[in-house]
C-alpha positions, 0 to 999 in steps of 0.5 A: 499500499502506498501513500495515496491508497493509505489516504483513500482508505483513511477518507473512506473510513473517516468519511472525508474527502480524499484531499482532506485525508491526504492532508491528515495522512501527510500532517501525521507523517510529518509530525512523526518524522519531526519528533523522531528527528528531535530524538523523541519517541512516538508511541501509538498504542496498539500499533507501535513505537517509532524512535531514533536509533544511533549507529556507531562507526564501524568498518565495512568493505567495498564489495567491488574492490574488497577494500576496507572502508570506515562507515561513519556513525549515523542516526536512523529511524526505527520502529518497534511494533506493539504486541497487539500489531504482532498478534494481528500480523500473526493471525 
């Protein structure tokens, strides 16, 4: 499912116009991204938690040459699903 399909489902479920639903979905995604970028966790009960994770610097290999390279430390977005979501996915 892509963002347009998600917006359509939200529009149908919430009895909104597609344009309004697209704005609502985008606002929610922007809010989550902004909070995670600041280092805050975003917890949606029954769904999961979005969080910022830090990867330490490490050594890697260039797959073409086999040469050893240094990979810098970085911050990435992470998601930890809630137990209810895990149960729903497992069936």
